[in-house]
N, C-alpha and C positions, 0 to 999 in steps of 0.2 A: 870744440869740433868745428872744422871749417865748413863754409857754406857749401862747398862741393860735396863733402862727405855727407852732410845733412841731406842735400838734394838726392844723392845716390840712395840713401836709406829710404827716403820717402818714396822714390820711384820704384823701389823693390816691392813695396806692398800696395802702392796706389794703382799701378797698371793692372795687376791681377784682379784687384777689387773692381776697377772699372770694366775689365774684360768680363767679369761676371754680371755686373748690373746693367751694362749697356745692352747686350743681346737679350738678357732676361726681361728688362723693361721694354725693349723694342718688341719682343714677342708678345708681351702682355698688351702693349698698345695695338698691335696688329689684331690680336684676339678681340680686344675691346671694340675696335673699329668694325670688325666683322660681326659683332653682336654675340660673342660667346659668353656663357655664364661665367661670373655673376654680373657681367656688364650688359648683357642682352638676353634674348630669348633662345638663342641657339646653344649648342654644346659640341664638344669634341667627340661625342658618341656617333661614330660612323663606321659602317662595315663591321669588321671583327672587334673593334673597340667596343661597339654597342652589344654585339652578340656574344662575345667571349670575355675579353680582357677586363671589362669593368666588374664583372661578377667575380673573377678570380681575385681582384684587388679588394673587393668588398668582403670576400671570404676570409681574408686575413684576420678579421675581427672574431671569427668563430674558431680560431685555433684554440685547442684545449677543450672546447665544448663538444663539437661533432667532428673535429679534424685535428690533424697535426701536420708536420711537414711531409710525412710519408703516407698518410692515409686520410680519406675523407668519406664520410657517410653520404654526402651529397652527390657523389659521382657513381652513377649506375649501381644503386642499391648499397654501395659501400665498397670502394675499390682503392687500388694502389694510386696514390696521388703524387708520387715523387716526380714523375715526368712532367706533370702539369705545373707543379710548384717550381721545379728547376728551370723551366722554360719561360713561364709567364710572370711569376711574382716573387722570385727569390732575391731580387735586387734589394739591398739594404734600404735604398731610397724609396722603394715601393711601400715600406712599412709606415711611411708618413701618412698614408691614406687611412691608417687606423685612427688617426686623430680627427678624421672628417666624418660626420654623420652620413649615413647612406643616402639620405634624400638630397644632400648637398654635394654628392660625389661629382656631378658634372662640373661644378665650380672648382672643386678640389683638383680635378684632372687638369683644368686650365692652369692653375698655379703650379701643379706638379710638372707639367710639360715645360712651362716657362723656367722653372727652377733647373730642370735638366739641361735646357738650352743654355742657361747661364753658366752651368758647370762645364759645358763644352767650351765656352769661351775662356773660362778660368784655366782649365788644364792646357788648352792650346797656348795661352799667354805664358804659362810657366815653361812650356817647351820652347816657344819662340824666343823667350828671354835668354835661355841657354844658347840657342843658335846665335842670337844677337851678340852675346859676349864672346862666343867662339869666333865669330867673324870680325869683331872689333879688335881683339887682342890675341895674338898668337904667342903664348908664353907671357913675357912681360913687355914686349914691344909690338908696335903696329907693323904690319908687313910692308916692307918698302916696295916701291914700284921700279920697274926697269928704268935705268937712266938716272937713278938717284932721286932723293927727296921722297916725300910722302904726299900723295895726292889726297886732297880732302875727300872724305866719304860721308855719305848720309847714314852713319852707323853708330852714332853715339849721342848721348844726352836726350833731349826732348824729342828730337826728330826720330831717332831709332825706336824709342819707346812708344811714340805715336804710331809707328808702323806695327809694332807688336800688338797694340790695342786694335788697330783697324783690321789686321788680318785674322786676329783671334775672333773678332766679332763676325767677320765674313765666314769663317769656318763654322761658327755656332749657328749662323743663319743661312747655311747652304740649302739648296733645294731638297737634299735628302732629308734633313731635319724637319722641313715643312711637310713634305708628302708622307713621310713615315712617322710623323708625330703620333698618328693613331696607334702605331705599334710601339708604345712608349717603352717597352722592355728592351727594345733594340738600341735606344738612345744611350744606354750604359756603355755600349761599345764605342760610340762616338765620343763619349766623355773620357774613357780610359785610354783610347788610342794615343793621344799625345803623351801621356805619362809613360806608356810602354816604349815609345820612341825615345823619350827623355832618359829613361833608365837603361835602355839598350846602349845609348851613347855613354852613360856613366859606367856601365859594365866594361865596355871596350876601352875607354880612356883610363879608368881607375881600378877596374876589376871588382867593383862593388856590385853584389848580387841582391842585396836586401830590397831595394826599391822595385826591381824587376819582379822578384818573387812575390812581393805584396800586391803589385798591380795585376799580375797574372792570376794570383789566387782570387782577387776580387772579381775579375771578369769571369773566371771559371764558375764562381758561385752565383754571380748576378745573372748570367745567361750563357750556358754552355754552347749554345748555337752560334751566337755572335763571337764568343771567345775563340772558336775555331777560326773564324775569318780574321780576327785580330791577330791570332797566333801566326797564321800564314804570312800576313803582311809584316809582322814584327821580324820574322825570320828573313824575309826579303830585305827589310831595312837593315838588318844586321850585316848582311853581305854588302849592301850599298854603302853603308857608313864605313866599313872597312876599306872600301875603295876610295871613298870621298875624303876621309880625314887626313890631316897632315901629321906626319910622324913626329914624335917628340925628339929632343936632342939625343936622349939615351938610345932611342931606336935607330936614329940616323948613324950614330957612331958604332952600333953593333953590326955584326955580320948579317948577311941575308938569311942564313939559317936560323939565327936567333929571332929575326923579325917574323919569319914564318911560324916559328914555335910560339911566339907571342900571340898570334892570331889563333893558332890551334888551341892554346890555353883558354883564350876568350870564348872560342866556340864551345869548348867543353863546359865552361862555366855557364854559358847561355843554355845549353842542353840541360845542365843540372838545375838551373833556375826553373825551367819549364817543368821538369819532373817533380821538384820540390813543391812548386805551386800546385800542381795536380794532386800531389799527396795531401796538401793542406785542405784541398777542396774535395777529397775523396769521399768524405761523409755524405756528400750530395751527388757527386759525379757517378760513383759506382752504382748506387741504387737507381739513379736516373737511367743509366745505361741498361740495366736489367729491365726497367719499366718499358723502355722503348723497344726492347726485343719482343715484347708482347704485342706490338702493333706496328709502329712506324718503321723500325729496322726490318728489312726483309720484305716489306710490302712492295708489290709491283706497281709503282706509281706511274703517273703519266710521264711521257717523254717529250723531248723537244721536237717540234715539227720538222726542223731542218738543222743543218750545221751552222747556219748563220741566223742570229737572233733578229737583226733588223738591217735596214739598208742605210746608205750614206745620207740620204735625205733626212731620215729621222734623227741621225746623229747630229747633223748640222743644226736642225731645229732646236735640239736641247741645249745648244750653246748660247741661245738667246734667253733673255729674262722673261719670266711669265709664261713659258711655253709648257702647257699640260696636254699630254695625249691620252694616256691611260695608265692605270695602276695595275691592270691585269697583265697577263703574259703577252699581250699584243703591243705593249708600250715599250719605249726605249728608256734607258737609265736617266735619272735626274742628276745632272753633273754640274749645273751652274752654281758657282760660288762667288759671284760678284764680278763687276767689270774690272775692278783693280786686279783681281787674280787673272782675268783674261788678258789684261794689258801687260802685267809684270812677269808672267810666266816666261814669255819669250826673252825677257830681259836677262833672265838667269843664263840662258844660252848665249846671249849677246855680250855678256860681261867678259872682257879680255882677261881679267884677273882670275876668273874661274878656270881651274885646270881642265885639260882635255878629258882626263879619265873621270873627273866628276861629272862632266857633261855627258859623256858616254854612258856612265852608270845611271844617271838620271833619265836619259833618253830611253835606255833599255827597260828600266823599271816602269816608266810612264807608258811606253809602247806595249809592254806586256799587260798592264792593267787595262788599257783601252781595248786591246785585242781580246781580253777575257770577257769584256762586255759583248763583243760581237760574235765570237766563236763559241758556240754552245757547249762543246765538251769542256772547255776551260771554265766557262760559267757554271757548269754543273759541278765541277770540282770545288769551286768556291762554296757551293751550297751542300757540301758533304755528300755529293753524288746523289742528291734527292731533288728532283725537279720541283721547284716551288709551286705551290698551289696558289696562284695569284701573288701579288707583291714581289715582282722579280727584282733581280740585281740588288739583293739585300746587303751585299758586301761593299757596294760602291762608295760608302763613306770613306773607305781607305783611299780611294782615288781622289776624292775631294780633298782629304787631308794632305796627301802628297802634293797635289797641285797647289794648295795654299802654301805649303812649305817652300816649294820652288819659287813661287811668286814672291814670297817674303824675301827670300835670298836675292832675287832679282831687284826688288825695291831697295834692299840694303846697299846695293851697288849702283843706285840710280845716278849718283853724282859722278861715277866713273864712266858712265856710258857716253858714247859719242854724241856730240850735240845733234847729230842728225837722226838719233834713234827715235825721238818722240814724233817729229814730223813723219818719219818713215812708218812709225806705228799707226799714226792716224791714216796715212795713205793706205797701209796694209789693211787696216780695219775697213776703210771705204771699199777697197777691192773685194774683201771677204763678204761684205754685206751685198755688194752687187752680184757677186757669183752665187751667193746663197739665194738671192732673189730669183736669179735665172734658173738655178737648179731646182728650186721648189717654190714656184711662183705662188701657189695657193696654199702652201703649208705654213711657213712662219708668218705671223702677223706683221704687216708693214710697219705698224707703230712700234713693235718690239725691235725690229731691225734698226729703225731710226733712233730709238732710245738707246740701244747698245752703242751705236756709233757716237751719239752725243755724249754719253757717259764716258766712253773711252777717251774722246777728245778733251773733255773737261778734266778728267783725271790726269791726262798727259800734261796739260798746262800746269796743274797743281804740282805734279812731280818735278817738272822743269823748274818751277819757281823754288821749290824746296832745294833742288840740287844747286841752283845759283846762289841761294843764301848760304848753304853749307860750304861752298867753294871759298867763301871769304873767311871761314873759320880758321883759328890758329891750328897749325899742324902738330898737335900734341896727342899723346895717348891718354887713356883714361886715368893713368896714375900721374899724369902731368909731366912726364919726361919728354923732352924734345927729341925727335928722331934725328939720328946722325946719318946724313946722306952719304952715299959713296963718293960723290963729287966733292970738291971743296965746299965746306959749309957755307950756306948763305947767311947773310946777316940775320941775327935773331929778330923776330918780329917785334915791333914796338908795341907796348901795351895799348890795348884799345881803350878808348874812352868808355866810361860806364854807359853813357847814353847810347853808343853804337851797339854795345852788348845787349842792352835792353831792347833796342829796336830789332836786333837779329832774333832774339828769343821770341819777341812778340810776333814777328813775321812768321817764324816757324810754327808757333802756336796757331796763328791764323790759317796757314796752309793746312796744318793737320786737322783743325776743326772743320774746314771746308771739305777736305777729302773724306773725313769720317762721316760728316753729315750727308754728303752726296751719296756715299756708299749705303748708309742706313736707309735713306729715303728710297733708294733704288731697291733695297732688299724688302722694304715694306710693301711697295707696289708689286714686287715679284711674288711675295708670299700671298698677297691677297688674290692675285690671279690664279695661283696654284690652288688655293683653297676654294675659289669659285669653280675651278674645274672639277675638284673632288665633290663639291656640293651639287653641282649640276648632274654629275654622273651617279652619285650614290647617296646624297642628301644627309646633311648633318641633322641629327635628331634634336628636337627642342628640349630644353632642360625642364620645362614645366611638365611635359608628358612623362618624363622619367620620374620626376618628383611625385606627381600624382599617383603614378603606378606603384611606386615603392611605399607611399603612405597607405594606400589601400591594402597592399599585401601585408604590411606590418600589422594592420588591424585584424586581418584574417588570421595571421600566424599567432597573434595574441589570443584570439578566440580558440584556436586549436590547442594552444598550450594549456589553457584553462580546462578544456575538455579532456586532454590527455592526462593531466594531473588528477582530475576527478575520477577518471576511469582506471587509474593506477598503471597507465601505460608508460613505456620508455620512449625515447626518440627513435627506437627501432620501428615504431609505427610510422610508416611513410605517408607521403602526400602525392597524389596524382592530380592532374589538371587537364582541362580540355582546351587550354590556351597556353601560349608560350611566347613571352617577350624575348627570352634567351633560353638556349638549351641548358644553360648552367645556372639558372636561378636558384636551384637548391644549394649550390655551393655558396653563392653570394648571400643567401638569406638564411642558411643554416638549417636545412631539413633533409631528410632522406627521400630520394626519388630515383626513378629509373633513367632520367634524362642526363645527357652529357654530350659535349662537342668540343674536341680539341685535337691537336696533333698527337697528343699522348693517349691514343685510343687503344683499346684491347680488342684485337680481331676476334678472339674466341667468344667473348660475351656479346659483341655486336652481332655476330652470326647467329648466336643462340636466340637473341631477342627477335631478330628478323624472321627466324624459323617459326616463332610463336605468333607472327603477324603484326609485330610492332613496326612503327615507322623507324627504320634503322638503315644505316649504310656504313661504309668502312670507317668514317670519321665520327659518326654521331648516333645517338639514340634519342628518341623522343617519347613523350607520354602517349602520343596518338597511337591507336591500335590496341589499347588495353581493353580487356573484357573483365567482367566481374570475376571470372575464373582466375585469370592471371593476377589481377589486383589482390585477390585473396591469398594466393600461395606466396606472393612476394611481400606480404605484410603491408600493403597499401591500405591504410585504414581510412584515410580522408580523401575525398574527391572534391575538387574545386570546379564549379561550373560558372563561367563568365558569359552569360547570355548577352550582355549589353556591351561587351568590350569592342566588338567589331564596329559598332556605331561610334563609340568614343574615340577609337584609334584612327584619327584623321591622317596619320603619317604612314599607315600600313606597315608598322614595325612589329605587329603582334600576329603570330600565326594562331588561327582559331579553328578547332575541329568541330565535331558534332556538339551542338549546344542543347539538344533535347534533354530535359531533366532526367537523371538516372533514377527512375522510380524504384529500382531494386535496392537502393540505398536509403538510409534514413536522413531526412533533412535536419541538420543541426541548427543553422541560422543563416540569414542573409545579411552580408555586410554591405551597406550602402555608402556611396561617396561619389567620386567622379563617374563611377559605373558600379553596377551591382555584381557581387560575387556570392554565390550560394555555396555553403559548405555542407557536404553530405558525409555521413559516417557509414563506412562499410563494415557492418557487424559480422560479415563472413570472414574478415581478414584474420589470418594467423600471424600474429605479431611477435613471434619468437621462433627460434629453431625447433624442429620437432623430428621425432622418429618416423621413418617411412613405413607405411603399412603393407605395401606390396613388394613384389620382386623387382629389384633394381636391374639385374642383368637382362631381364626380358623387356625393359623399356626401350622403345624405338620411336623415331619420328613417324608421324602419320602421313597420309596421302597429301594433306594440305595443312595449313597452319592451325585451323580450327579443329581438325581431326587430331593433330598433335597435342592440343590442349586437353582433349578427352583422354588420350593415352597418359598424359602427365598426371592429371588429377586422379585417375583410377589407380595408378601406381603409388602416388604419394599418400592417398587416403586409405587404400586397401578396399574401397567400395567399388565394385565392378559395375558401374553404371556410367552412361554418358551424360555429362553435364550440359552438353550442347548437341542438339539433334538436327540433322540436315533436312531441309525441305526438298522434296522431289520435284521433278519437272511437271508433274500433274498439278502441283500447287502454284505454278508460275505461268502467267499468261503474258505474252509479248505482243504489243501493238505498235504499229508504225503510223506516223503522221504523213501528210503530204510532203513529198520531197525526200522521204526515206524509203529505202528498199533493201531487200535481203540479197546478199551476194549469190550469184548463180552457182558458184562452185563450192561455197562453204556456208552452211546455214547458221553459223555462229558469227558471221561477219555482216554488219549492216553498213550501208553506204548512203551517201547523199550529202548535200550541202545545206546546213541550217535546218535539217529535219530533226524529228524527235523520236526516240525509241522509248516506249513506255513499258515498264515492268509492273504487273499487278501480282503481288505475292499474298497468298491466302495463309492465314495463321489459324487453323482450326481450334487450337487450344490456347491461343494468345501467347503473350510473353514478350521478352526483349528480343528484338530482331537484330542480328549482326550480319553484315555482308562483307565478303572479301571479293573485290573486283580487280582481277589480275590486270597488271599494266600491259603486258604483251607489247604490241607496237602502238599503243594508244598515245596520243598527245593530250595536252590539258583539255579536260572535258568538264562541263558543268552538270552536276547532278542536283535535281530538285526533288525534295520529298513533299508530296502532296498530302495535305491534311485537311479533312472536311471539304474536299473539292477545291481548296485554294492552295497556291504555292506556299510552302512552308520553308523549311531550312534549305539553304543552298550550300553545296560543297564543290570545291574544285578538285577533281580527281586526277590521278596519274602524275602529279608532281612528286618530288622526293618526299615531302613531309606528309602527303596524303596517300602515299602508296602503301596502304596498310589496311587492317580490318576497320570497317566503318560501323559505328553504332547507329542504326537507323531509327530506333525508338521503341517505346512500349505500346503493345497493342492488346485489345480485349479479345476473348475467344470469338472466332469467326470473322474478325475484322480483316480488311485488306490493307496492305501497305502498297502505296503507289509511288513509283520512282520514275522520273523522267530524265533521260540522257540526251543532251543536245549534241547533234552531229556537227560541232563547230570545226572539227579537223577533217571532216569528209568521210571518216570511217570509224567504226566502233567494233572492236574485237571482244567478244563476250564468252569465248570458250571456257575461260577460267572463273566465271562469275559463280560465287557460292553464297547460299543463304542458310544461316543456322539460327536456331532459337535456343535461348538459355532456359534451362530447367532449374529454377531457384530452389525447389525442394531437394533435388539431388545435390545442388551446391551446398546447401546447409548440412545435409547428411555427411558429405565428404569433408567439409571444413570442421565440423564438430568432431569427426574422428581424428583429424590432425591435431586439434586443440587438446584432446585428452592425452596426447603424447608429447605436448609441447613443453619446452623448458620454462621454468619459472625464473625469470631474470631477476637477480638480486643486485648485480652491479653492471653498469653500462657506461662505456666511455668511447673515446676515439680508438677504433680498431680493437675493442675489448668488450667481451660479453662473459658474464659468469652467472650461473644459475643452478637450480636443483631440478632433478627429474621427478615427475609424478609416479605414483604406483603403477599406472598403466604402461609405463615405459621400463619397468623393472627387468623385463626380459631382454633388453638391449636390442641392437640392430643398427641399421644405417640411419644416421641423422642427416637431415637436410638443413643446411645453414644458408639462408636466402641471400647469399652474396656471391659474386663471381669467383670462380676458382682461381687461386693464385698460390704459387709455391711459398709465399710469405706467411700463409696461415698455419697456425699450430693449434691443435685441439688436444686437450688433456681431460681424461676421464679419471676422476678421483686422484688427480695429480700425476697420472701416467700418460705420456704422449701416445696417441692412437693414430692409425693410418687415415690419411685423407685422400680423396680422389675427386674427379670432376663428373658431374651428372650431365650426360649428353654434351660434354666438352664446354659446359657453361657454368653451372652452379656447384658450390662446394658441398661435399658430403664427408662424413666421418664415421668410422666403425666404432660404435659404443658397446663395450662388453656388458653382459648381463650383470645386474646388481649395482650398477653405477648410481651413485647418489648426486655427485656434483660434476658439472662440465664447465671447463674454462676454455674460452676461445680467444686467441690473441693474434694480432697481425703485426709482423715485423718485416719490413721491406727487404727483399733479397738484396744482399750486398751492403745493407746498412751497418751491420756489426763489423765486417772487415773494413769498410770505409771509415768508420769511426776509429777503429784501431790504427789504421794507417795515418789518418789525420792527427791522432794523438801522438803517434811516434814522430811525425814530421814537426809537430808543434814543440815537442821536447827537444828535438834536434836544433830547431831555430833558437829556442831559448838558450841552449847550451852554447851555440855559436855566438849569440849576442853577449853572453856572459864572458866567454873566452876573449872576445874583442875588447870588452871593457877592461878586463884584467890586464890584457896586453898593453892597452893604452896607459893604464896607471903605472905599469912597470917602466914604460918609456919615459914618463914624466919624472919618476924618481931618479932615473939615470941622468 
């Protein structure tokens, strides 16, 4: 084997390997220098990564125990999970988190993010290597230059592979990957995009569909949302490459009609590849679509404030390194992908060897992508016509990728550029910096402007040095054949001395190392500035806080598991809590709860919970707002009270509701650690489906949320008594401090600045006092509960999480509850303030009646309940199953399917015939079976196609 061949083989695997490790290790070094776990005290838990994604990743460990890919008991009492899984955690790479213990997950996320960034570099290097070969050799010869001869190019050997490595690393370390690293599921799109472009070229050049089908199927499964954006750009690139590519000899000798038919065939194959990939992923895509129709699809979301997203000043600012403005909808896209990309992208258009139609195609594509960031209707189309709730411009990684591709092609022709290009580039850069400074004097940081100018100048010098070195190279192709010029052949070049070859290679290596090092150092500083901007605005959570919290919760859950086993309960017995680190803790830690927050929400159940007085909105539900009545009918057997969490939580990451001990429940134990969590047992809880005792058709919503709970419990139990009774105006006295006064036109409005409105509520019979304090037009207001004449618990009212029923506390007969409202916002609207007292005797009577007709659960699993009915339920009737209604539920009585419906458009009910002995309840996501069948058929088709191709290849060999 010749030295050249050996070097060629080594280069084929060495560059992709380096393209993975260089950005991955660079990212790890950046994380380490910023103090991310396990190298420091911080973590990547920030914004939605902390509140949502980390719990979904942790929840993968509980597949088969309380969840599967289509269902999860931890989501709002037990709900369709397909939309959550398909959007947040379906990436095959996400399953690596199963290997990481929950308490070390912050460190695991650091390595997972770096791993994905490395994969971005790997896939881009594979694609750029194909582009490099395509530019180096057309057929079997290098492209001649006008006038004869072959001009040396920076397109082969060490130099060109060094460019592949550098631009692959810049792509992996682009601004998008830094800022959106918290949305780790979107990075799969950045990983797969280069492969989609690679296999699109393969399909057009050779007609091969397999790679494109596999890549599309992967991203459809990994994240359907990002797959849509990748698919749009891949279709755009298909058109661009058809314009850009050079036709083969066979195409050139064929007629125009045949050439048109050639591209029509490739277009049909492209469409077929998309359809086949969608079919392979249909097992997940189809049920995910039906899941989204329950909430996200059709929801009247927020709209763009204007047709233009940002102004020119913001765009110019984002072309500089280290510029962070905002990650909310007021910010501009993060487009920076290195000074080398900034420098060499214009070189693509300056290269005289690049054909005009290629330049026009690239300019139109690039212009359309930039316009899409500015013009909101186009931006909305990229987001599946759903205005993003923060994290805008989620698709702009395709713009970064296309920019890197064009810059790489410009760098490949660096030696062909006019000698005046680089001085001109430096002068142009200086002019740009001056104009940017004048246009936005106080916007871009002066240091960043100077830095970009210095980087561009330094890289210009390095590229000029590389070009001069390559100009002295022999004019040969990769296969070693000397080019035959059109003019009389020049004398063959004399063999170079070995020492000159070694010097040239060493010089190229030195230039490449300097360019790569300069680029990586620039990216390191750039990333740290972006991370600092995120940290200042939204704060990275410390890893110690997360670890301590998870360790404490693991001890609490172990205690509950022991009690659940001793009591003979299943995991249907849910857990409530008066604190919340995340709305999705139940999913991450494996228990049944009412809380959830994600884009895959269910409008019906969220509205149902809100009507009952829970803290709920279109995207989320929270445990706050629960009463003993709702806990009991939902099967919430355990209540966690974290009285000391607020003092421990120095980072204000945990929402805390009312911390007064729930005296109506039985104290099981207190778990002590970094803070104390008291575990209470709700002996009223009905922890199994049961037959309804009252008339379901007569059930209606009440005048308010607490009145609705009365109606609900009377109907469900068949006991016609109110479990909550309202206190009248005669039992409520309102007093005003100095600075507070009653509105002259409305006696339910109190005004004043920093005044106090005091409610004294008398409880003649004592009991648990609940209050619903309507939000109306109130802003954040502090409520203090006075106990024994001293300020006790404080609550911040009228925020999203606290806009719900408040548990004020337990009072003895004749005792007064004193509540102080601070007029911090200048006005307090009190017309909807309601005070109710819980009657525990009525609650016990009602829940006991439900328990006598409850199912005796014999089998329990993910989306599955089976049990026997007691004698008290022999007469049949309507069964309440304490889960949200969904078309995927099937209920069978003695093996026969029965009718199901929704109770108040919220909970699942089923009609059970008289004499029924066993009831089986099973969930199967709508669209799952057709999707599985379609994926199976597509898989069989692919297997048959592969087999046919293998047999055809064997027949050719025999001939």
